[in-house]
C-alpha positions in Angstrom: -1.7 -104.4 41.9 -3.8 -102.4 44.6 -1.1 -100.1 45.0 -1.0 -99.3 41.6 -4.8 -98.6 41.3 -4.5 -96.1 43.7 -2.7 -94.3 41.6 -4.1 -91.4 38.7 -3.3 -92.3 35.4 -0.5 -89.7 34.8 -1.3 -88.8 31.3 -4.7 -88.3 32.0 -3.7 -85.5 34.2 -1.4 -84.1 32.1 -4.1 -84.0 29.3 -6.5 -82.2 32.2 -3.8 -79.9 32.8 -3.3 -79.2 29.5 -6.7 -78.5 28.6 -6.6 -76.0 31.3 -4.4 -74.4 30.3 -2.2 -74.4 33.3 0.8 -72.8 33.7 4.5 -74.9 33.3 4.7 -75.2 37.0 1.4 -77.2 37.5 2.9 -79.7 35.0 6.5 -79.8 36.6 4.3 -80.1 40.1 2.6 -83.4 38.6 5.8 -85.0 37.0 7.7 -84.4 41.4 4.1 -85.9 43.1 4.4 -88.8 40.2 8.5 -89.3 41.2 7.3 -89.4 44.8 5.0 -91.7 44.6 7.3 -94.5 42.9 6.1 -94.9 40.0 7.3 -97.7 37.7 10.0 -96.5 35.3 7.9 -97.2 32.7 4.8 -95.4 34.2 7.4 -92.4 35.1 8.9 -92.5 31.8 5.5 -91.8 29.8 4.7 -89.2 33.0 8.0 -87.4 32.1 7.2 -87.7 27.9 3.7 -86.6 28.8 4.4 -83.4 30.6 7.1 -82.6 27.7 5.0 -82.6 25.3 2.1 -81.3 26.8 4.8 -78.3 27.6 5.7 -78.2 23.9 2.2 -78.0 22.8 1.8 -75.2 25.1 4.6 -73.0 24.3 3.3 -73.9 20.4 -0.6 -72.9 21.0 1.3 -69.5 23.3 3.6 -69.1 20.2 0.8 -69.2 17.7 -1.8 -67.2 19.9 1.2 -64.4 20.3 1.3 -64.8 16.7 -2.1 -64.0 16.2 -1.7 -61.7 18.2 0.9 -59.7 16.4 -1.3 -60.2 12.9 -4.1 -58.5 14.4 -2.2 -55.9 15.9 -0.6 -55.1 12.6 -3.4 -55.1 11.2 -5.0 -52.8 13.3 -1.9 -50.3 12.4 -2.6 -50.7 9.1 -6.9 -50.0 9.8 -5.1 -47.1 11.4 -3.1 -46.2 8.9 -5.5 -46.1 6.0 -7.2 -42.4 6.9 -6.0 -39.5 5.6 -3.0 -38.3 8.0 -0.6 -36.2 8.5 2.9 -37.9 8.5 3.0 -36.6 12.5 -0.3 -38.6 13.5 0.7 -42.1 11.5 4.2 -41.5 13.5 2.5 -41.5 16.9 0.5 -44.6 15.5 3.0 -46.6 14.7 5.1 -46.0 18.5 1.7 -46.4 20.5 1.1 -49.8 18.6 5.0 -51.2 19.2 4.8 -50.4 22.3 1.5 -52.4 22.9 2.3 -54.8 20.7 6.1 -56.3 21.6 5.7 -55.1 25.5 7.9 -52.1 25.2 8.1 -49.5 28.1 9.0 -47.0 25.1 9.0 -46.6 21.6 9.9 -43.6 19.4 10.7 -42.8 16.0 14.0 -41.0 14.2 13.7 -39.0 10.7 17.0 -37.7 8.8 17.1 -33.6 8.9 18.5 -31.6 6.0 21.8 -32.3 7.5 21.7 -36.3 7.4 21.7 -36.1 11.0 18.5 -37.8 13.2 16.5 -36.4 15.1 13.6 -38.0 17.3 10.9 -37.4 15.6 7.9 -39.2 17.7 8.2 -41.0 21.0 5.9 -42.9 23.3 6.2 -44.4 26.6 9.0 -41.5 27.7 9.0 -40.1 31.3 11.4 -37.2 30.5 11.4 -34.6 28.1 14.9 -35.0 27.0 14.0 -37.5 24.2 11.8 -35.6 22.0 13.5 -33.0 19.5 16.7 -34.6 20.2 19.0 -34.7 17.3 21.9 -37.0 17.4 24.7 -36.6 14.7 26.0 -38.9 12.6 28.4 -41.6 13.4 26.6 -41.6 16.7 24.2 -44.0 18.7 22.0 -46.9 17.4 20.6 -44.9 14.2 24.1 -44.9 13.0 24.4 -48.7 12.8 21.4 -49.0 11.3 22.2 -46.7 8.7 24.8 -48.3 7.3 23.8 -51.9 7.9 20.3 -51.2 7.0 19.7 -54.3 9.0 18.1 -54.6 12.6 20.6 -54.0 15.9 19.6 -55.1 19.6 21.2 -55.0 22.4 20.0 -56.4 25.8 22.0 -53.3 28.1 23.0 -50.3 25.9 25.2 -48.5 28.2 27.9 -51.4 28.5 27.5 -52.6 25.1 30.7 -51.6 23.3 29.8 -52.4 19.7 27.5 -49.1 20.1 29.3 -46.0 19.2 27.9 -43.8 22.1 27.5 -40.5 22.9 26.8 -38.3 25.9 23.7 -36.8 24.8 21.9 -40.0 23.9 23.7 -41.5 27.1 22.2 -38.5 29.2 18.6 -39.4 27.6 19.0 -43.5 28.1 20.4 -42.6 31.9 17.2 -40.4 32.5 14.8 -43.0 31.4 16.4 -45.9 32.9 16.5 -47.4 29.5 18.4 -51.0 29.1 17.3 -53.3 26.4 17.3 -51.0 23.1 15.8 -52.4 19.7 16.4 -50.7 16.0 14.7 -51.5 12.9 15.3 -49.5 10.1 12.6 -47.8 8.2 13.4 -47.7 4.8 12.4 -46.3 1.4 13.5 -48.5 -1.6 17.0 -49.3 -0.1 17.6 -46.3 1.4 17.1 -45.9 4.9 14.7 -42.8 6.1 14.5 -43.2 9.8 14.9 -46.2 12.4 11.7 -47.1 14.9 13.2 -47.9 18.9 12.1 -50.1 20.6 13.1 -49.6 24.5 12.9 -51.9 27.8 14.3 -50.9 31.1 14.8 -54.0 32.5 17.1 -56.4 30.1 15.6 -58.4 27.7 16.4 -60.9 24.8 14.2 -60.1 22.1 12.6 -63.2 19.4 13.1 -63.4 15.8 8.9 -63.4 16.0 9.6 -59.6 17.9 12.0 -58.2 15.8 10.2 -59.6 12.3 6.8 -57.5 13.6 9.0 -54.5 14.3 10.2 -54.8 11.0 6.7 -55.0 9.4 6.2 -51.8 11.9 9.0 -50.2 10.2 7.2 -50.8 6.1 4.0 -49.4 7.8 5.7 -46.8 8.7 7.5 -46.3 5.8 4.7 -46.7 3.2 2.7 -44.6 6.0 5.0 -41.7 5.7 5.0 -41.9 1.6 1.2 -42.4 1.3 1.2 -38.8 3.8 4.0 -37.2 1.9 1.8 -37.9 -1.3 -1.4 -36.5 0.0 0.1 -33.5 1.8 1.9 -32.9 -1.4 -1.4 -33.5 -3.6 -3.1 -31.5 -1.1 -0.8 -28.5 -1.6 -1.1 -29.2 -5.8 -4.6 -29.3 -5.1 -4.9 -26.0 -3.3 -2.2 -24.1 -5.8 -4.6 -25.6 -8.6 -8.1 -23.8 -6.7 -5.4 -20.5 -5.8 -4.9 -20.5 -9.9 -8.3 -20.7 -11.1 -9.4 -18.1 -8.5 -6.7 -16.4 -9.9 -7.7 -17.2 -13.3 -11.1 -16.5 -12.5 -10.2 -12.9 -11.0 -7.9 -12.2 -14.1 -10.8 -13.0 -16.4 -13.3 -11.1 -15.2 -10.9 -7.8 -14.8 -9.9 -8.4 -18.3 -13.5 -8.8 -18.8 -14.4 -5.5 -16.9 -11.6 -3.5 -18.6 -12.9 -5.0 -22.1 -16.3 -3.7 -21.1 -14.8 -0.3 -20.4 -12.8 -0.3 -23.1 -16.0 -0.3 -25.5 -17.4 1.8 -23.4 -14.6 4.4 -24.2 -15.2 3.6 -28.0 -18.5 4.6 -27.9 -18.3 8.1 -26.2 -15.5 9.1 -28.7 -17.5 7.8 -31.6 -20.9 9.2 -30.3 -19.2 12.8 -29.6 -19.0 13.0 -26.4 -17.1 15.8 -24.5 -13.5 15.3 -23.0 -14.9 15.2 -19.5 -17.4 12.8 -20.3 -14.5 10.4 -21.6 -12.4 11.3 -18.0 -15.5 10.2 -15.9 -15.7 7.1 -17.7 -12.2 6.3 -17.4 -11.4 6.8 -13.9 -14.5 4.9 -13.2 -13.1 2.1 -15.4 -9.5 2.3 -13.3 -11.3 3.2 -9.9 -8.8 6.1 -9.6 -8.0 10.3 -10.1 -7.6 11.2 -14.0 -6.2 14.2 -14.8 -6.3 15.2 -18.7 -3.4 17.6 -19.5 -2.1 19.6 -22.9 1.5 18.9 -24.1 2.2 22.5 -22.2 0.8 21.0 -19.3 -2.1 22.5 -18.8 -5.2 20.6 -16.9 -7.7 20.0 -19.8 -10.4 18.2 -17.6 -10.1 16.2 -14.6 -12.3 13.7 -13.0 -12.3 11.3 -9.8 -9.9 11.7 -6.5 -7.0 13.5 -7.9 -5.3 15.1 -5.1 -2.0 14.7 -5.2 -1.8 15.4 -8.9 0.8 18.1 -10.0 -0.5 21.0 -11.3 0.3 22.3 -13.5 1.9 19.7 -15.2 5.6 20.0 -16.1 7.3 19.8 -19.1 9.7 17.3 -18.2 7.0 14.8 -17.2 5.2 15.5 -20.8 8.3 14.6 -22.6 9.2 11.9 -20.8 6.2 10.1 -21.1 5.9 10.7 -24.4 9.7 9.5 -25.1 8.6 5.8 -23.6 5.5 6.0 -25.4 3.2 3.6 -22.7 2.6 4.3 -19.3 5.2 5.4 -16.7 5.5 5.2 -13.3 6.2 8.8 -11.6 5.0 7.6 -8.1 4.1 4.8 -6.3 0.6 6.5 -6.4 0.9 8.0 -9.7 1.3 6.5 -13.5 1.3 8.7 -16.8 0.1 7.9 -20.4 1.4 9.9 -23.4 -1.5 11.4 -25.5 -0.6 11.6 -29.0 -1.7 11.0 -32.9 0.8 10.8 -36.0 3.8 11.9 -33.9 1.7 15.2 -32.5 2.3 15.7 -29.0 -1.2 16.2 -28.0 -0.2 16.0 -24.2 -0.9 13.1 -21.1 -3.4 11.5 -18.8 -2.3 11.3 -15.3 -3.5 8.7 -13.0 -3.6 8.9 -9.5 -4.4 5.4 -7.9 -3.6 3.6 -4.8 -3.4 0.0 -6.2 -0.4 -1.1 -8.8 -1.2 -1.6 -12.1 -0.4 -5.5 -13.8 0.0 -5.7 -17.2 -3.4 -5.6 -18.2 -4.6 -2.4 -16.6 -1.3 -0.7 -17.8 -2.5 -1.7 -21.6 -6.4 -0.4 -20.9 -4.5 3.0 -19.4 -2.1 2.9 -22.8 -5.6 2.6 -24.5 -7.3 5.7 -22.7 -4.5 8.1 -23.9 -5.2 6.7 -27.6 -8.7 7.6 -26.5 -8.2 10.7 -25.7 -5.9 11.5 -28.8 -8.9 10.3 -31.0 -11.5 12.8 -29.4 -9.0 15.8 -29.6 -8.6 15.0 -33.0 -12.3 13.9 -34.0 -13.0 17.6 -31.6 -10.5 19.9 -34.1 -11.7 17.7 -37.5 -15.1 18.2 -36.7 -14.3 21.8 -35.8 -12.3 22.9 -39.0 -15.2 20.9 -41.3 -18.0 22.9 -39.9 -16.1 26.1 -39.8 -16.9 27.4 -43.2 -20.6 27.6 -41.9 -20.1 28.8 -38.4 -17.9 31.3 -39.3 -20.2 32.5 -42.3 -22.9 32.5 -39.5 -20.5 34.9 -37.0 -20.2 37.5 -39.8 -23.3 37.8 -40.6 -23.6 38.5 -36.8 -21.4 41.4 -37.1 -23.4 43.2 -39.8 -24.4 46.7 -39.4 -27.7 46.5 -39.3 -28.7 43.2 -39.4 -29.9 41.7 -41.9 -32.9 39.7 -41.5 -32.9 38.8 -37.8 -35.4 36.4 -37.9 -33.3 34.3 -40.1 -30.0 34.7 -38.4 -32.5 33.3 -34.9 -33.2 30.1 -36.8 -29.8 29.3 -37.7 -28.5 29.9 -34.4 -31.1 27.1 -32.9 -29.8 24.7 -35.7 -25.8 25.6 -35.0 -26.6 25.7 -31.4 -25.7 29.0 -30.8 -27.2 30.2 -27.7 -27.3 34.0 -27.9 -30.4 34.9 -25.6 -27.7 33.4 -23.1 -24.4 35.4 -21.7 -21.1 35.9 -24.0 -18.3 37.6 -24.5 -16.5 38.3 -28.1 -12.7 37.6 -28.0 -10.5 39.2 -30.4 -6.6 37.7 -31.0 -4.1 39.4 -32.4 -0.9 36.4 -32.6 2.8 38.8 -32.5 4.3 37.2 -35.3 3.6 35.1 -38.8 2.6 31.7 -37.6 -1.0 33.2 -38.3 -2.3 29.9 -39.9 -1.4 27.5 -36.8 -3.4 29.9 -34.5 -6.4 30.0 -37.0 -6.6 26.2 -36.7 -5.9 26.4 -33.2 -8.9 28.8 -32.6 -11.1 26.2 -34.6 -10.7 24.0 -31.8 -10.9 26.3 -29.3 -14.5 27.7 -30.5 -15.7 23.8 -31.0 -14.5 22.9 -27.9 -16.3 25.9 -25.6 -19.7 25.6 -27.7 -18.6 29.3 -29.6 -18.5 31.0 -32.6 -15.1 31.8 -35.2 -14.0 34.1 -37.6 -10.8 36.0 -39.0 -11.4 39.7 -39.6 -8.4 41.6 -40.8 -5.6 39.9 -40.0 -7.3 39.1 -36.4 -9.3 36.3 -34.9 -12.5 36.9 -33.2 -13.9 34.7 -30.5 -17.5 34.4 -29.5 -17.9 32.2 -26.5 -20.7 31.7 -24.0 -19.7 33.1 -20.0 -20.2 36.4 -18.3 -16.5 37.3 -17.6 -14.7 38.6 -20.3 -11.6 38.9 -18.0 -11.6 35.1 -17.3 -11.8 34.1 -21.2 -8.9 36.8 -22.4 -6.7 35.2 -19.9 -7.8 31.5 -20.6 -7.5 32.0 -24.7 -4.0 34.2 -23.8 -2.4 31.5 -21.5 -3.6 28.4 -23.9 -2.5 29.9 -27.6 0.4 31.5 -26.4 2.3 28.4 -25.5 1.0 27.1 -28.8 2.9 29.0 -30.9 5.6 29.7 -29.1 5.5 33.6 -29.2 3.5 36.4 -27.8 0.0 37.0 -28.5 -2.0 40.2 -27.7 -5.8 39.3 -26.4 -9.0 41.9 -25.8 -11.9 40.9 -24.8 -15.4 42.7 -24.3 -18.6 41.8 -22.7 -20.9 40.2 -21.3 -23.8 40.7 -23.6 -26.8 39.0 -24.7 -28.7 39.0 -27.7 -28.2 39.0 -31.6 -28.0 43.0 -31.6 -25.3 43.1 -29.5 -22.8 41.3 -31.2 -21.3 44.1 -33.3 -21.1 46.2 -30.7 -19.5 44.0 -28.2 -17.1 43.3 -30.9 -16.3 46.7 -31.3 -15.2 47.1 -28.0 -13.1 43.8 -28.3 -11.5 45.2 -31.4 -10.7 48.9 -29.4 -9.6 46.9 -26.3 -7.1 45.2 -28.6 -6.2 48.3 -30.0 -6.0 50.1 -26.7 -3.4 47.4 -25.3 -1.1 48.1 -28.5 -1.0 51.6 -28.0 -0.2 51.4 -24.5 2.8 49.2 -25.4 1.1 46.0 -23.6 1.3 43.8 -26.9 1.9 39.9 -25.7 -1.2 40.7 -23.1 -4.4 39.8 -22.7 -7.2 42.1 -20.9 -10.9 43.2 -21.1 -13.0 46.4 -21.0 -13.3 45.9 -17.2 -9.4 45.7 -16.7 -9.3 49.1 -18.4 -10.8 50.7 -15.7 -11.3 54.6 -16.7 -10.4 53.8 -20.3 -12.5 51.2 -21.0 -15.3 53.8 -19.8 -13.8 56.0 -22.4 -13.9 53.4 -25.3 -16.8 51.3 -24.9 -20.0 52.1 -27.0 -22.3 52.0 -24.1 -20.4 53.9 -21.5 -21.6 52.5 -18.2 -21.0 55.3 -15.8 -23.2 53.6 -12.9 -21.2 50.1 -13.3 -18.0 52.1 -13.6 -19.0 54.1 -10.3 -20.3 51.3 -8.5 -16.6 49.3 -9.3 -14.9 52.3 -8.1 -16.8 53.4 -4.8 -20.0 51.5 -4.6 -19.2 50.1 -1.7 -18.8 54.1 0.0 -22.0 55.3 -1.6 -23.9 52.2 -0.1 -21.9 52.7 3.4 -23.4 56.6 3.4 -26.7 55.8 2.0 -27.3 53.3 5.0 -25.8 54.7 7.9 -26.0 58.6 7.1 -21.8 59.2 6.7 -19.6 61.2 4.6 -17.0 58.6 3.6 -17.3 59.7 0.1 -16.5 63.5 1.3 -13.2 62.0 3.5 -11.8 60.4 0.5 -12.1 63.8 -1.9 -10.8 65.5 0.8 -8.2 63.4 1.6 -7.4 63.0 -2.3 -7.4 67.1 -3.1 -5.0 67.4 0.2 -2.5 65.0 -1.7 -3.0 62.0 0.5 -2.3 64.4 4.0 -5.1 63.3 6.7 -4.1 66.0 8.7 -4.8 68.8 6.0 -8.0 66.7 5.1 -9.0 67.2 8.4 -8.9 70.5 8.7 -11.0 70.7 5.1 -13.1 69.0 7.0 -13.4 70.6 10.3 -13.4 67.8 12.1 -10.5 66.0 14.1 -7.8 63.9 12.8 -8.2 61.2 14.6 -12.0 61.5 13.2 -10.3 61.4 9.4 -7.9 58.8 10.7 -11.1 56.2 11.5 -12.5 56.8 8.1 -9.6 55.9 6.4 -9.7 52.9 8.3 -12.7 52.1 7.6 -12.6 53.1 3.8 -9.5 50.3 3.7 -12.4 48.0 5.4 -14.8 48.5 2.4 -12.4 48.7 -0.3 -9.1 46.6 0.4 -5.8 47.4 0.7 -4.2 49.4 -1.9 -7.0 52.3 -2.9 -4.8 55.0 -2.2 -2.2 54.5 -5.2 -2.0 53.3 -8.6 -4.7 52.8 -11.0 -7.1 52.4 -8.2 -6.9 56.0 -7.2 -7.1 57.1 -11.0 -10.3 55.3 -11.0 -11.8 56.4 -7.6 -11.2 60.0 -8.2 -12.7 59.7 -11.7 -15.3 58.2 -10.0 -15.6 61.0 -7.1 -16.0 63.7 -10.4 -18.9 61.7 -12.4 -20.7 61.3 -9.4 -20.3 65.4 -8.2 -20.6 66.3 -11.8 -23.9 63.9 -12.0 -25.0 65.8 -8.5 -24.9 68.6 -10.3 -26.2 68.6 -13.3 -29.2 66.9 -11.3 -29.6 70.0 -9.6 -29.6 71.9 -12.6 -32.4 70.1 -13.9 -34.3 70.3 -11.0 -33.9 74.2 -11.1 -34.9 74.8 -14.7 -38.1 72.8 -14.2 -39.1 74.6 -10.9 -38.3 77.9 -12.7 -41.0 76.5 -15.6 -43.4 75.4 -13.7 -47.0 78.2 -13.5 -47.1 79.1 -10.0 -43.4 80.6 -10.2 -43.9 82.7 -13.2 -47.1 84.1 -11.8 -45.0 84.8 -8.8 -42.7 86.7 -10.6 
């Protein structure tokens, strides 16, 4: 009894170890100490049973704790995956959590590519760069076993496991990472495997059902996370597309509103009686480009904006092609054309130069620009025809000699907005054919466009146009009217002049110019009195001798007056000697080199070609007029001197 009392109660000692959460070897030590102390069989049996129960309790508590750890880890994993993340980030979370929860040396995920091969997407714990991105062909590796079975697969020794369809590239990675035990769990979407979650250790390891269950949970989380991430990415893409579509729609609405405003402005310009230049400028601004309007024969009527690179003149082929299409045509990458027509009549085209590709809406607006130009041209022509009789009657009154009631004509000119106090020219036109009526209609529109007047006299069309260059006016009328009638037109012009009283005189000169062209056999051409040279001087009513002389040899007269030279005398001697510098030098009693230098100076002042043709004739006539004027002046001075009283008394 005394010996038994000296021994500790075995069960109490077991409870103390259990309370202290001692390791299993401490329990085994207690059992061995009881055996050495030779406890009674009953007491020893109690100790053994208490030890086994304590170990069972401890294992149960340890398993519960581990499960709690797993659950906590899974909850944390779900929490980490709850935020908006990319698939790459979510898979990294899964591999990292699997490695920490289950004590793997390495964890990684493989997914299927477009060819249904497996490739390593994410990896955690690897020590080489061989694993990341590795592609495993179908029917190779653990991924194939998992894919075909749809169930987890594990091995304690990968390289020596004959159940696995080995592949050299995978075995090389396993050897490089020194891996032994590997567990593979499918990542399923529905019943279809979309990837595999792996856990691996570098030592032999037997995996428990709890560990496999946790891996399956992580794989399920990965599947849900991937689906959520893909849905989020798809939603983001759709939102971005919707935002882009919304921005594009807003831009389109803004552009359409701008084009609609521009269309309204063009309509207002047409209805308000604006001219073609104003219409072209507004259209060019709306289209943000350079605009050129040409008639049916390719002649440019007006332009606006930057028009560099627009063909000038516009070819007939371009005009016909544009009207054949009936709408905007891309002539080049930065050049467009649209027809101008009314009632089947070809009035011309509008050219647009822009570096921007025209969309369908802008092309429709560009088509409207052509229609607006057509409406303006038709309105101008109609206005000219409607107002024609009143303006024609006024022009006829201006041609009367003498003028009747000039003050009344001045008032009418103001009402008709005819500014005769400014320079004007008169153009006489004779169509060389039978299409006289069409020429009259054209002349009405032309005079209206140029703020002038028109009348018809003796089968000839007469225009009074603002301006000071009769030659340019004659050429412009000829160049536009001849193609319109498709036959030759003779045009004569005179002027400039100002005032009511000069209209009839300038009209007579234009008529004589027209007759002179016919007499000279130049029908179908255009000229002014100034173009006829000395003939114009002879035919002109005012016979502007000074103007003729100045136009022929004025620079020579000015040079001689300023420098005391004798270029005029040198020219006279040069013409008198039959264009021989040597004989001219003999006549002037100077060296031939001096004559040559003077002739060079004359060419510098008058320009080349003064020795030939009509210019030579006009120069000789001007020289004769100068000499005749000098003789007459001397005669007047001599007569005046002879009539002085002091001279008569001396006689």
